[in-house]
KEGUZA-893015 format. One record per residue: x negated, y, z of N, C-alpha, C in turn; chain; residue in one letter; residue number from 1. Coordinates in nm, 2 decimals. Layout:
BEGIN
- n.x,n.y,n.z,ca.x,ca.y,ca.z,c.x,c.y,c.z,c,r,k
- X,Y,Z,X,Y,Z,X,Y,Z,A,A,NUM
...
END
This chain:
BEGIN
- n.x,n.y,n.z,ca.x,ca.y,ca.z,c.x,c.y,c.z,c,r,k
- -0.06,-0.11,0.01,0.00,0.02,-0.04,-0.09,0.14,-0.01,A,M,1
- -0.06,0.23,-0.07,-0.16,0.36,-0.09,-0.12,0.46,-0.02,A,G,2
- -0.15,0.51,0.00,-0.10,0.63,0.09,-0.11,0.78,0.04,A,C,3
- -0.05,0.91,0.09,-0.12,1.00,0.00,-0.09,1.10,0.10,A,G,4
- -0.03,1.22,0.05,-0.04,1.32,0.09,0.12,1.47,0.04,A,F,5
- 0.18,1.51,0.07,0.23,1.61,0.04,0.21,1.79,0.06,A,I,6
- 0.20,1.87,0.06,0.20,2.03,0.07,0.34,2.03,0.02,A,I,7
- 0.40,2.13,0.15,0.52,2.21,0.14,0.50,2.33,0.11,A,D,8
- 0.56,2.37,-0.02,0.53,2.56,-0.01,0.60,2.62,-0.07,A,T,9
- 0.62,2.75,0.01,0.71,2.86,-0.03,0.76,2.93,-0.13,A,N,10
- 0.68,2.83,-0.23,0.69,2.91,-0.40,0.67,2.75,-0.47,A,S,11
- 0.70,2.76,-0.63,0.72,2.69,-0.72,0.60,2.67,-0.71,A,Y,12
- 0.58,2.49,-0.76,0.42,2.47,-0.74,0.40,2.40,-0.92,A,S,13
- 0.51,2.38,-0.94,0.45,2.34,-1.09,0.37,2.46,-1.15,A,G,14
- 0.30,2.54,-1.09,0.18,2.66,-1.17,0.08,2.62,-1.11,A,N,15
- 0.07,2.60,-1.02,-0.03,2.55,-0.97,-0.10,2.38,-0.86,A,F,16
- -0.07,2.29,-0.89,-0.01,2.12,-0.86,-0.10,2.10,-0.92,A,E,17
- -0.19,2.06,-1.02,-0.32,2.01,-1.06,-0.41,2.09,-0.99,A,R,18
- -0.45,2.19,-1.06,-0.55,2.29,-0.96,-0.57,2.25,-0.81,A,E,19
- -0.46,2.23,-0.76,-0.48,2.24,-0.64,-0.54,2.07,-0.59,A,M,20
- -0.49,1.97,-0.63,-0.52,1.83,-0.62,-0.68,1.87,-0.64,A,C,21
- -0.71,1.88,-0.77,-0.84,1.85,-0.81,-0.92,1.98,-0.66,A,A,22
- -0.89,2.06,-0.65,-0.95,2.15,-0.53,-0.98,2.01,-0.39,A,Y,23
- -0.87,1.97,-0.39,-0.86,1.87,-0.26,-0.94,1.74,-0.23,A,L,24
- -0.96,1.72,-0.39,-0.97,1.58,-0.40,-1.06,1.56,-0.49,A,T,25
- -1.10,1.62,-0.52,-1.20,1.61,-0.68,-1.13,1.52,-0.85,A,G,26
- -1.01,1.49,-0.81,-0.93,1.43,-0.92,-0.88,1.50,-1.00,A,H,27
- -0.89,1.50,-1.14,-0.87,1.53,-1.22,-0.70,1.42,-1.33,A,I,28
- -0.65,1.50,-1.39,-0.54,1.35,-1.52,-0.65,1.33,-1.60,A,G,29
- -0.53,1.32,-1.69,-0.59,1.32,-1.83,-0.60,1.43,-1.93,A,D,30
- -0.49,1.53,-1.88,-0.48,1.64,-1.98,-0.59,1.76,-1.95,A,C,31
- -0.69,1.71,-1.80,-0.86,1.83,-1.73,-0.80,1.93,-1.68,A,Q,32
- -0.60,1.94,-1.66,-0.61,2.07,-1.58,-0.67,2.06,-1.44,A,V,33
- -0.72,2.17,-1.37,-0.79,2.17,-1.28,-0.98,2.11,-1.25,A,G,34
- -0.99,2.09,-1.38,-1.12,2.06,-1.39,-1.27,2.13,-1.36,A,F,35
- -1.25,2.26,-1.33,-1.31,2.37,-1.23,-1.31,2.32,-1.07,A,E,36
- -1.18,2.27,-1.04,-1.16,2.33,-0.92,-1.23,2.18,-0.87,A,E,37
- -1.25,2.06,-0.95,-1.29,1.92,-0.92,-1.42,1.95,-0.93,A,A,38
- -1.48,2.03,-0.98,-1.59,1.99,-1.03,-1.69,2.07,-0.87,A,E,39
- -1.60,2.20,-0.85,-1.61,2.26,-0.73,-1.61,2.22,-0.60,A,N,40
- -1.50,2.08,-0.56,-1.50,1.98,-0.45,-1.70,1.89,-0.52,A,Y,41
- -1.66,1.84,-0.60,-1.75,1.77,-0.64,-1.93,1.78,-0.61,A,L,42
- -1.93,1.91,-0.61,-2.04,1.93,-0.58,-2.11,1.97,-0.42,A,S,43
- -2.00,1.96,-0.39,-1.98,1.95,-0.20,-1.93,1.80,-0.15,A,K,44
- -1.88,1.74,-0.19,-1.81,1.65,-0.15,-1.82,1.50,-0.26,A,Y,45
- -1.79,1.37,-0.16,-1.75,1.24,-0.26,-1.66,1.30,-0.33,A,E,46
- -1.59,1.22,-0.41,-1.46,1.22,-0.46,-1.34,1.13,-0.38,A,K,47
- -1.29,1.13,-0.32,-1.18,1.08,-0.27,-1.13,0.95,-0.36,A,I,48
- -1.16,0.82,-0.27,-1.21,0.71,-0.35,-1.04,0.59,-0.34,A,K,49
- -0.96,0.59,-0.45,-0.86,0.51,-0.42,-0.71,0.64,-0.47,A,G,50
- -0.72,0.70,-0.53,-0.63,0.81,-0.58,-0.60,0.71,-0.71,A,V,51
- -0.41,0.72,-0.70,-0.40,0.63,-0.76,-0.34,0.82,-0.88,A,A,52
- -0.30,0.76,-1.04,-0.24,0.83,-1.09,-0.11,0.81,-1.14,A,Q,53
- -0.06,0.89,-1.15,0.11,0.84,-1.23,0.13,0.91,-1.34,A,K,54
- 0.20,0.81,-1.45,0.27,0.88,-1.55,0.35,1.01,-1.55,A,E,55
- 0.29,1.08,-1.62,0.37,1.22,-1.68,0.47,1.15,-1.69,A,D,56
- 0.62,1.22,-1.63,0.75,1.18,-1.64,0.80,1.26,-1.79,A,K,57
- 0.68,1.41,-1.81,0.78,1.45,-1.90,0.69,1.41,-2.06,A,E,58
- 0.54,1.35,-2.04,0.47,1.31,-2.15,0.40,1.19,-2.12,A,I,59
- 0.45,1.09,-2.22,0.43,1.01,-2.24,0.29,0.91,-2.22,A,A,60
- 0.24,0.84,-2.09,0.13,0.81,-2.18,0.00,0.92,-2.14,A,G,61
- 0.02,1.01,-2.06,-0.04,1.10,-1.97,-0.01,1.05,-1.84,A,I,62
- -0.13,1.08,-1.75,-0.13,1.00,-1.63,-0.21,1.13,-1.54,A,Y,63
- -0.15,1.15,-1.48,-0.20,1.25,-1.31,-0.23,1.25,-1.23,A,R,64
- -0.29,1.23,-1.12,-0.27,1.18,-0.98,-0.21,1.28,-0.87,A,P,65
- -0.10,1.40,-0.92,0.00,1.51,-0.84,0.09,1.47,-0.91,A,V,66
- 0.21,1.46,-0.84,0.29,1.49,-0.92,0.42,1.60,-0.80,A,E,67
- 0.48,1.65,-0.83,0.58,1.73,-0.76,0.68,1.64,-0.73,A,I,68
- 0.76,1.68,-0.56,0.86,1.61,-0.54,0.95,1.69,-0.47,A,I,69
- 1.09,1.72,-0.50,1.17,1.85,-0.42,1.19,1.85,-0.32,A,K,70
- 1.21,1.95,-0.27,1.23,1.94,-0.15,1.35,1.95,-0.08,A,T,71
- 1.39,1.84,0.00,1.51,1.82,0.00,1.60,1.95,0.07,A,P,72
- 1.76,1.99,-0.03,1.84,2.02,0.03,1.79,2.18,-0.06,A,G,73
- 1.68,2.18,-0.08,1.69,2.35,-0.21,1.63,2.26,-0.33,A,I,74
- 1.68,2.35,-0.39,1.73,2.39,-0.57,1.65,2.52,-0.62,A,W,75
- 1.64,2.51,-0.75,1.58,2.65,-0.84,1.65,2.66,-0.94,A,N,76
- 1.70,2.76,-0.97,1.74,2.78,-1.04,1.72,2.77,-1.18,A,N,77
- 1.58,2.78,-1.21,1.57,2.75,-1.33,1.46,2.84,-1.43,A,G,78
- 1.48,3.00,-1.32,1.41,3.12,-1.32,1.33,3.11,-1.20,A,M,79
- 1.30,3.07,-1.10,1.20,3.07,-1.01,1.28,3.13,-0.89,A,G,80
- 1.39,3.14,-0.89,1.47,3.14,-0.73,1.52,3.08,-0.70,A,F,81
- 1.48,3.03,-0.56,1.51,2.84,-0.54,1.64,2.92,-0.41,A,H,82
- 1.71,2.77,-0.41,1.86,2.81,-0.30,1.93,2.69,-0.24,A,F,83
- 1.97,2.69,-0.11,2.05,2.59,-0.08,2.16,2.56,-0.05,A,K,84
- 2.21,2.48,-0.02,2.36,2.47,-0.07,2.42,2.56,0.04,A,K,85
- 2.57,2.64,-0.05,2.62,2.78,0.03,2.58,2.89,-0.07,A,G,86
- 2.49,2.89,-0.14,2.43,3.00,-0.20,2.40,2.97,-0.34,A,E,87
- 2.51,2.91,-0.37,2.53,2.90,-0.55,2.56,2.99,-0.59,A,E,88
- 2.64,3.12,-0.60,2.72,3.20,-0.63,2.57,3.35,-0.63,A,E,89
- 2.51,3.36,-0.53,2.36,3.43,-0.55,2.32,3.38,-0.62,A,I,90
- 2.24,3.25,-0.61,2.15,3.20,-0.72,2.17,3.24,-0.90,A,A,91
- 2.34,3.21,-0.94,2.39,3.23,-1.03,2.41,3.33,-1.07,A,L,92
- 2.39,3.46,-1.02,2.38,3.66,-1.03,2.22,3.64,-1.07,A,K,93
- 2.15,3.59,-0.98,2.01,3.60,-1.01,1.96,3.54,-1.13,A,K,94
- 2.03,3.42,-1.19,2.01,3.34,-1.27,2.05,3.45,-1.41,A,Y,95
- 2.16,3.52,-1.39,2.26,3.58,-1.49,2.10,3.69,-1.49,A,K,96
- 2.01,3.76,-1.39,1.98,3.86,-1.40,1.85,3.85,-1.45,A,Q,97
- 1.77,3.75,-1.41,1.68,3.67,-1.48,1.70,3.71,-1.63,A,S,98
- 1.77,3.64,-1.66,1.76,3.59,-1.81,1.78,3.74,-1.88,A,I,99
- 1.91,3.79,-1.83,1.84,3.95,-1.89,1.73,4.06,-1.93,A,K,100
- 1.67,4.01,-1.80,1.54,4.11,-1.79,1.47,4.04,-1.89,A,E,101
- 1.44,3.93,-1.87,1.37,3.80,-2.01,1.41,3.86,-2.10,A,Y,102
- 1.50,3.86,-2.20,1.53,3.87,-2.29,1.55,4.02,-2.35,A,Y,103
- 1.60,4.11,-2.26,1.57,4.26,-2.25,1.41,4.27,-2.30,A,E,104
- 1.33,4.26,-2.24,1.16,4.24,-2.25,1.12,4.20,-2.35,A,S,105
- 1.20,4.08,-2.43,1.18,4.02,-2.53,1.21,4.16,-2.66,A,E,106
- 1.30,4.20,-2.64,1.34,4.23,-2.73,1.28,4.37,-2.75,A,I,107
- 1.22,4.43,-2.59,1.18,4.56,-2.61,1.02,4.54,-2.70,A,R,108
- 0.96,4.42,-2.74,0.86,4.36,-2.79,0.86,4.37,-2.95,A,K,109
- 0.94,4.31,-2.97,0.99,4.35,-3.09,0.98,4.42,-3.17,A,I,110
- 1.10,4.50,-3.13,1.10,4.62,-3.15,0.96,4.73,-3.12,A,K,111
- 0.86,4.72,-3.08,0.76,4.78,-3.12,0.69,4.75,-3.21,A,R,112
- 0.71,4.63,-3.23,0.64,4.58,-3.36,0.65,4.66,-3.49,A,K,113
END
């Protein structure tokens, strides 16, 4: 039986989970994300042994030593806003506002060209 650790964050970790894993263990996946962090780790410590590689759920054939695990009872509206049960109405408002701001920004960029 293997073991692992979970790091609970207060922000969306899909932007940094592979780099953090490399920094903490010296391991990177097939994607090579976190190479510099792993090199930094390995310059000071030995690579942690027995770290499993799991197949990426989105990209078949790509294995990584890290995965994101959802925090129970907390959801993400897809635009960076996290909410709990009972906060669905505010999550929808924030989602609509985020989408509006994103596309208004994109429209401004196109108009500048």
